[in-house]
N, CA, C and O atoms as a Tinker XYZ file with bonds, in Angstrom:
   316  protein
     1  N     35.470000   60.996000   18.677000    73     2
     2  CA    35.780000   60.907000   17.257000    64     1     3
     3  C     34.496000   60.612000   16.483000    63     2     4     5
     4  O     33.746000   59.698000   16.827000    81     3
     5  N     34.260000   61.379000   15.458000    73     3     6
     6  CA    33.080000   61.193000   14.618000    64     5     7
     7  C     33.450000   60.357000   13.396000    63     6     8     9
     8  O     34.489000   60.564000   12.769000    81     7
     9  N     32.583000   59.421000   13.081000    73     7    10
    10  CA    32.743000   58.594000   11.884000    64     9    11
    11  C     31.801000   59.153000   10.823000    63    10    12    13
    12  O     30.835000   59.839000   11.155000    81    11
    13  N     32.067000   58.875000    9.574000    73    11    14
    14  CA    31.251000   59.379000    8.482000    64    13    15
    15  C     29.772000   59.117000    8.762000    63    14    16    17
    16  O     29.417000   58.025000    9.207000    81    15
    17  N     28.927000   60.072000    8.515000    73    15    18
    18  CA    27.502000   59.939000    8.747000    64    17    19
    19  C     27.089000   60.456000   10.108000    63    18    20    21
    20  O     25.911000   60.376000   10.457000    81    19
    21  N     28.022000   60.988000   10.893000    73    19    22
    22  CA    27.675000   61.594000   12.164000    64    21    23
    23  C     27.524000   60.621000   13.311000    63    22    24    25
    24  O     26.924000   60.986000   14.322000    81    23
    25  N     28.036000   59.392000   13.217000    73    23    26
    26  CA    27.939000   58.411000   14.301000    64    25    27
    27  C     29.279000   58.380000   15.019000    63    26    28    29
    28  O     30.317000   58.218000   14.377000    81    27
    29  N     29.275000   58.534000   16.337000    73    27    30
    30  CA    30.522000   58.488000   17.098000    64    29    31
    31  C     30.969000   57.047000   17.272000    63    30    32    33
    32  O     30.209000   56.117000   17.004000    81    31
    33  N     32.191000   56.866000   17.717000    73    31    34
    34  CA    32.738000   55.527000   17.911000    64    33    35
    35  C     31.964000   54.709000   18.928000    63    34    36    37
    36  O     31.763000   53.512000   18.726000    81    35
    37  N     31.521000   55.334000   20.025000    73    35    38
    38  CA    30.771000   54.598000   21.047000    64    37    39
    39  C     29.391000   54.183000   20.532000    63    38    40    41
    40  O     28.893000   53.110000   20.870000    81    39
    41  N     28.776000   55.048000   19.708000    73    39    42
    42  CA    27.484000   54.680000   19.114000    64    41    43
    43  C     27.657000   53.515000   18.150000    63    42    44    45
    44  O     26.808000   52.627000   18.071000    81    43
    45  N     28.750000   53.531000   17.432000    73    43    46
    46  CA    29.035000   52.450000   16.495000    64    45    47
    47  C     29.241000   51.133000   17.232000    63    46    48    49
    48  O     28.789000   50.084000   16.772000    81    47
    49  N     29.923000   51.187000   18.376000    73    47    50
    50  CA    30.152000   49.976000   19.161000    64    49    51
    51  C     28.844000   49.433000   19.715000    63    50    52    53
    52  O     28.646000   48.218000   19.735000    81    51
    53  N     27.941000   50.312000   20.169000    73    51    54
    54  CA    26.661000   49.823000   20.702000    64    53    55
    55  C     25.819000   49.208000   19.589000    63    54    56    57
    56  O     25.108000   48.230000   19.820000    81    55
    57  N     25.893000   49.774000   18.383000    73    55    58
    58  CA    25.178000   49.169000   17.257000    64    57    59
    59  C     25.809000   47.823000   16.911000    63    58    60    61
    60  O     25.124000   46.902000   16.466000    81    59
    61  N     27.122000   47.717000   17.122000    73    59    62
    62  CA    27.802000   46.455000   16.876000    64    61    63
    63  C     27.328000   45.360000   17.810000    63    62    64    65
    64  O     27.445000   44.179000   17.482000    81    63
    65  N     26.803000   45.720000   18.950000    73    63    66
    66  CA    26.256000   44.750000   19.904000    64    65    67
    67  C     24.778000   44.482000   19.589000    63    66    68    69
    68  O     24.306000   43.351000   19.705000    81    67
    69  N     24.068000   45.516000   19.197000    73    67    70
    70  CA    22.625000   45.401000   18.963000    64    69    71
    71  C     22.325000   44.614000   17.679000    63    70    72    73
    72  O     21.424000   43.775000   17.668000    81    71
    73  N     23.061000   44.875000   16.618000    73    71    74
    74  CA    22.760000   44.226000   15.336000    64    73    75
    75  C     22.830000   42.697000   15.423000    63    74    76    77
    76  O     21.899000   42.037000   14.962000    81    75
    77  N     23.885000   42.102000   15.991000    73    75    78
    78  CA    23.882000   40.638000   16.110000    64    77    79
    79  C     22.715000   40.128000   16.955000    63    78    80    81
    80  O     22.172000   39.057000   16.683000    81    79
    81  N     22.331000   40.891000   17.978000    73    79    82
    82  CA    21.200000   40.479000   18.817000    64    81    83
    83  C     19.910000   40.500000   18.016000    63    82    84    85
    84  O     19.067000   39.615000   18.167000    81    83
    85  N     19.752000   41.513000   17.158000    73    83    86
    86  CA    18.550000   41.584000   16.317000    64    85    87
    87  C     18.544000   40.432000   15.324000    63    86    88    89
    88  O     17.516000   39.781000   15.139000    81    87
    89  N     19.669000   40.175000   14.687000    73    87    90
    90  CA    19.734000   39.062000   13.734000    64    89    91
    91  C     19.465000   37.725000   14.423000    63    90    92    93
    92  O     18.792000   36.854000   13.871000    81    91
    93  N     19.999000   37.577000   15.632000    73    91    94
    94  CA    19.771000   36.354000   16.396000    64    93    95
    95  C     18.287000   36.183000   16.702000    63    94    96    97
    96  O     17.737000   35.092000   16.553000    81    95
    97  N     17.648000   37.261000   17.127000    73    95    98
    98  CA    16.222000   37.221000   17.425000    64    97    99
    99  C     15.397000   36.876000   16.180000    63    98   100   101
   100  O     14.497000   36.038000   16.232000    81    99
   101  N     15.716000   37.528000   15.072000    73    99   102
   102  CA    14.994000   37.250000   13.825000    64   101   103
   103  C     15.201000   35.811000   13.366000    63   102   104   105
   104  O     14.261000   35.155000   12.918000    81   103
   105  N     16.432000   35.325000   13.478000    73   103   106
   106  CA    16.723000   33.950000   13.060000    64   105   107
   107  C     15.990000   32.943000   13.936000    63   106   108   109
   108  O     15.454000   31.958000   13.428000    81   107
   109  N     15.960000   33.175000   15.241000    73   107   110
   110  CA    15.235000   32.271000   16.146000    64   109   111
   111  C     13.748000   32.264000   15.838000    63   110   112   113
   112  O     13.116000   31.208000   15.854000    81   111
   113  N     13.189000   33.423000   15.560000    73   111   114
   114  CA    11.761000   33.512000   15.227000    64   113   115
   115  C     11.476000   32.780000   13.915000    63   114   116   117
   116  O     10.471000   32.078000   13.794000    81   115
   117  N     12.372000   32.951000   12.928000    73   115   118
   118  CA    12.218000   32.242000   11.662000    64   117   119
   119  C     12.241000   30.731000   11.888000    63   118   120   121
   120  O     11.407000   30.007000   11.345000    81   119
   121  N     13.183000   30.262000   12.678000    73   119   122
   122  CA    13.291000   28.825000   12.955000    64   121   123
   123  C     12.057000   28.305000   13.684000    63   122   124   125
   124  O     11.566000   27.218000   13.380000    81   123
   125  N     11.553000   29.080000   14.648000    73   123   126
   126  CA    10.356000   28.677000   15.388000    64   125   127
   127  C      9.156000   28.550000   14.455000    63   126   128   129
   128  O      8.397000   27.584000   14.532000    81   127
   129  N      8.991000   29.542000   13.569000    73   127   130
   130  CA     7.874000   29.519000   12.629000    64   129   131
   131  C      8.016000   28.363000   11.640000    63   130   132   133
   132  O      7.033000   27.704000   11.301000    81   131
   133  N      9.237000   28.123000   11.184000    73   131   134
   134  CA     9.482000   27.027000   10.222000    64   133   135
   135  C      9.194000   25.671000   10.862000    63   134   136   137
   136  O      8.591000   24.807000   10.225000    81   135
   137  N      9.614000   25.473000   12.106000    73   135   138
   138  CA     9.333000   24.219000   12.803000    64   137   139
   139  C      7.832000   24.023000   12.998000    63   138   140   141
   140  O      7.325000   22.912000   12.846000    81   139
   141  N      7.125000   25.095000   13.331000    73   139   142
   142  CA     5.668000   25.007000   13.492000    64   141   143
   143  C      5.021000   24.609000   12.174000    63   142   144   145
   144  O      4.083000   23.812000   12.157000    81   143
   145  N      5.515000   25.160000   11.069000    73   143   146
   146  CA     4.975000   24.824000    9.750000    64   145   147
   147  C      5.250000   23.355000    9.404000    63   146   148   149
   148  O      4.383000   22.663000    8.870000    81   147
   149  N      6.457000   22.890000    9.713000    73   147   150
   150  CA     6.797000   21.489000    9.424000    64   149   151
   151  C      5.962000   20.538000   10.263000    63   150   152   153
   152  O      5.516000   19.503000    9.767000    81   151
   153  N      5.744000   20.877000   11.530000    73   151   154
   154  CA     4.900000   20.036000   12.381000    64   153   155
   155  C      3.482000   19.971000   11.834000    63   154   156   157
   156  O      2.861000   18.908000   11.831000    81   155
   157  N      2.973000   21.103000   11.373000    73   155   158
   158  CA     1.624000   21.150000   10.805000    64   157   159
   159  C      1.545000   20.249000    9.578000    63   158   160   161
   160  O      0.579000   19.502000    9.419000    81   159
   161  N      2.555000   20.313000    8.706000    73   159   162
   162  CA     2.570000   19.477000    7.507000    64   161   163
   163  C      2.634000   17.996000    7.870000    63   162   164   165
   164  O      1.986000   17.172000    7.227000    81   163
   165  N      3.409000   17.656000    8.894000    73   163   166
   166  CA     3.479000   16.260000    9.329000    64   165   167
   167  C      2.145000   15.782000    9.867000    63   166   168   169
   168  O      1.747000   14.645000    9.613000    81   167
   169  N      1.446000   16.636000   10.609000    73   167   170
   170  CA     0.129000   16.261000   11.128000    64   169   171
   171  C     -0.864000   16.054000   10.001000    63   170   172   173
   172  O     -1.657000   15.114000   10.038000    81   171
   173  N     -0.830000   16.924000    8.996000    73   171   174
   174  CA    -1.733000   16.786000    7.850000    64   173   175
   175  C     -1.424000   15.493000    7.111000    63   174   176   177
   176  O     -2.344000   14.761000    6.746000    81   175
   177  N     -0.142000   15.196000    6.882000    73   175   178
   178  CA     0.244000   13.976000    6.183000    64   177   179
   179  C     -0.175000   12.742000    6.979000    63   178   180   181
   180  O     -0.629000   11.758000    6.395000    81   179
   181  N     -0.031000   12.782000    8.295000    73   179   182
   182  CA    -0.423000   11.640000    9.131000    64   181   183
   183  C     -1.934000   11.428000    9.085000    63   182   184   185
   184  O     -2.398000   10.289000    9.034000    81   183
   185  N     -2.701000   12.514000    9.101000    73   183   186
   186  CA    -4.162000   12.397000    9.027000    64   185   187
   187  C     -4.587000   11.795000    7.698000    63   186   188   189
   188  O     -5.495000   10.964000    7.654000    81   187
   189  N     -3.938000   12.207000    6.614000    73   187   190
   190  CA    -4.267000   11.665000    5.287000    64   189   191
   191  C     -3.928000   10.177000    5.214000    63   190   192   193
   192  O     -4.689000    9.392000    4.649000    81   191
   193  N     -2.792000    9.792000    5.784000    73   191   194
   194  CA    -2.389000    8.387000    5.765000    64   193   195
   195  C     -3.367000    7.539000    6.574000    63   194   196   197
   196  O     -3.718000    6.432000    6.165000    81   195
   197  N     -3.807000    8.057000    7.721000    73   195   198
   198  CA    -4.777000    7.325000    8.541000    64   197   199
   199  C     -6.107000    7.190000    7.811000    63   198   200   201
   200  O     -6.744000    6.138000    7.878000    81   199
   201  N     -6.535000    8.240000    7.115000    73   199   202
   202  CA    -7.795000    8.193000    6.378000    64   201   203
   203  C     -7.694000    7.184000    5.228000    63   202   204   205
   204  O     -8.638000    6.435000    4.977000    81   203
   205  N     -6.567000    7.164000    4.540000    73   203   206
   206  CA    -6.389000    6.213000    3.438000    64   205   207
   207  C     -6.360000    4.784000    3.968000    63   206   208   209
   208  O     -6.914000    3.881000    3.341000    81   207
   209  N     -5.726000    4.573000    5.104000    73   207   210
   210  CA    -5.665000    3.235000    5.691000    64   209   211
   211  C     -7.048000    2.785000    6.155000    63   210   212   213
   212  O     -7.379000    1.602000    6.065000    81   211
   213  N     -7.847000    3.713000    6.643000    73   211   214
   214  CA    -9.192000    3.367000    7.105000    64   213   215
   215  C    -10.092000    3.002000    5.928000    63   214   216   217
   216  O    -10.961000    2.141000    6.067000    81   215
   217  N     -9.903000    3.633000    4.783000    73   215   218
   218  CA   -10.736000    3.359000    3.607000    64   217   219
   219  C    -10.292000    2.115000    2.856000    63   218   220   221
   220  O    -11.060000    1.574000    2.060000    81   219
   221  N     -9.090000    1.657000    3.088000    73   219   222
   222  CA    -8.535000    0.531000    2.338000    64   221   223
   223  C     -8.961000   -0.793000    2.961000    63   222   224   225
   224  O     -8.899000   -0.968000    4.178000    81   223
   225  N     -9.388000   -1.710000    2.127000    73   223   226
   226  CA    -9.638000   -3.078000    2.582000    64   225   227
   227  C     -9.050000   -4.015000    1.538000    63   226   228   229
   228  O     -9.076000   -3.703000    0.348000    81   227
   229  N     -8.532000   -5.134000    1.953000    73   227   230
   230  CA    -7.936000   -6.061000    1.004000    64   229   231
   231  C     -9.005000   -6.636000    0.063000    63   230   232   233
   232  O    -10.168000   -6.775000    0.442000    81   231
   233  N     -8.600000   -6.961000   -1.145000    73   231   234
   234  CA    -9.515000   -7.560000   -2.112000    64   233   235
   235  C     -9.886000   -8.971000   -1.663000    63   234   236   237
   236  O     -9.085000   -9.662000   -1.034000    81   235
   237  N    -11.095000   -9.388000   -1.989000    73   235   238
   238  CA   -11.564000  -10.724000   -1.640000    64   237   239
   239  C    -11.922000  -11.491000   -2.913000    63   238   240   241
   240  O    -11.931000  -10.927000   -4.007000    81   239
   241  N    -12.210000  -12.755000   -2.760000    73   239   242
   242  CA   -12.596000  -13.582000   -3.890000    64   241   243
   243  C    -13.892000  -13.066000   -4.511000    63   242   244   245
   244  O    -14.067000  -13.138000   -5.728000    81   243
   245  N    -14.790000  -12.554000   -3.695000    73   243   246
   246  CA   -16.064000  -12.030000   -4.202000    64   245   247
   247  C    -15.829000  -10.855000   -5.151000    63   246   248   249
   248  O    -16.577000  -10.687000   -6.115000    81   247
   249  N    -14.821000  -10.055000   -4.900000    73   247   250
   250  CA   -14.507000   -8.945000   -5.802000    64   249   251
   251  C    -14.122000   -9.477000   -7.173000    63   250   252   253
   252  O    -14.531000   -8.917000   -8.190000    81   251
   253  N    -13.347000  -10.544000   -7.215000    73   251   254
   254  CA   -12.943000  -11.153000   -8.478000    64   253   255
   255  C    -14.141000  -11.725000   -9.219000    63   254   256   257
   256  O    -14.253000  -11.561000  -10.433000    81   255
   257  N    -15.030000  -12.392000   -8.507000    73   255   258
   258  CA   -16.199000  -13.006000   -9.138000    64   257   259
   259  C    -17.119000  -11.950000   -9.734000    63   258   260   261
   260  O    -17.688000  -12.167000  -10.804000    81   259
   261  N    -17.275000  -10.830000   -9.075000    73   259   262
   262  CA   -18.103000   -9.743000   -9.604000    64   261   263
   263  C    -17.523000   -9.190000  -10.887000    63   262   264   265
   264  O    -18.268000   -8.873000  -11.814000    81   263
   265  N    -16.228000   -9.068000  -10.959000    73   263   266
   266  CA   -15.567000   -8.571000  -12.162000    64   265   267
   267  C    -15.703000   -9.582000  -13.284000    63   266   268   269
   268  O    -15.940000   -9.202000  -14.431000    81   267
   269  N    -15.557000  -10.866000  -12.974000    73   267   270
   270  CA   -15.702000  -11.915000  -13.985000    64   269   271
   271  C    -17.113000  -11.931000  -14.561000    63   270   272   273
   272  O    -17.269000  -12.165000  -15.759000    81   271
   273  N    -18.134000  -11.695000  -13.763000    73   271   274
   274  CA   -19.521000  -11.704000  -14.239000    64   273   275
   275  C    -19.709000  -10.619000  -15.300000    63   274   276   277
   276  O    -20.395000  -10.853000  -16.295000    81   275
   277  N    -19.132000   -9.471000  -15.117000    73   275   278
   278  CA   -19.257000   -8.392000  -16.098000    64   277   279
   279  C    -18.518000   -8.746000  -17.381000    63   278   280   281
   280  O    -18.971000   -8.385000  -18.467000    81   279
   281  N    -17.414000   -9.429000  -17.281000    73   279   282
   282  CA   -16.664000   -9.829000  -18.474000    64   281   283
   283  C    -17.429000  -10.876000  -19.269000    63   282   284   285
   284  O    -17.427000  -10.839000  -20.499000    81   283
   285  N    -18.088000  -11.817000  -18.580000    73   283   286
   286  CA   -18.799000  -12.897000  -19.258000    64   285   287
   287  C    -20.023000  -12.381000  -19.997000    63   286   288   289
   288  O    -20.334000  -12.882000  -21.077000    81   287
   289  N    -20.723000  -11.402000  -19.454000    73   287   290
   290  CA   -21.936000  -10.903000  -20.089000    64   289   291
   291  C    -21.630000   -9.908000  -21.182000    63   290   292   293
   292  O    -22.490000   -9.611000  -22.011000    81   291
   293  N    -20.413000   -9.388000  -21.196000    73   291   294
   294  CA   -20.050000   -8.410000  -22.205000    64   293   295
   295  C    -20.455000   -6.996000  -21.812000    63   294   296   297
   296  O    -20.216000   -6.049000  -22.561000    81   295
   297  N    -21.059000   -6.851000  -20.657000    73   295   298
   298  CA   -21.435000   -5.524000  -20.162000    64   297   299
   299  C    -20.324000   -4.994000  -19.289000    63   298   300   301
   300  O    -19.754000   -5.714000  -18.469000    81   299
   301  N    -20.033000   -3.753000  -19.472000    73   299   302
   302  CA   -19.014000   -3.121000  -18.609000    64   301   303
   303  C    -19.636000   -2.680000  -17.292000    63   302   304   305
   304  O    -20.846000   -2.786000  -17.093000    81   303
   305  N    -18.821000   -2.202000  -16.431000    73   303   306
   306  CA   -19.304000   -1.658000  -15.179000    64   305   307
   307  C    -20.083000   -0.372000  -15.456000    63   306   308   309
   308  O    -19.737000    0.375000  -16.371000    81   307
   309  N    -21.129000   -0.107000  -14.676000    73   307   310
   310  CA   -21.894000    1.128000  -14.909000    64   309   311
   311  C    -21.039000    2.361000  -14.635000    63   310   312   313
   312  O    -20.139000    2.337000  -13.796000    81   311
   313  N    -21.339000    3.441000  -15.362000    73   311   314
   314  CA   -20.574000    4.683000  -15.191000    64   313   315
   315  C    -21.003000    5.416000  -13.993000    63   314   316
   316  O    -20.465000    6.483000  -13.697000    81   315
């Protein structure tokens, strides 16, 4: 039996098996690529957080005294 467009019933059934397999393959590849992208973003974010933590140090009393000296003299911090 021929279906419109010249495709027989058996050809239609084989396409019915192939199409879900193709969609499954494409979806799995999309998910794999998306997970790789998310992992990359997490690594970049972790590296930035580590760099910020390495550059950060708590303020000390000496920092306050230096700021007070500039206020007392009326001179601002250099540009």
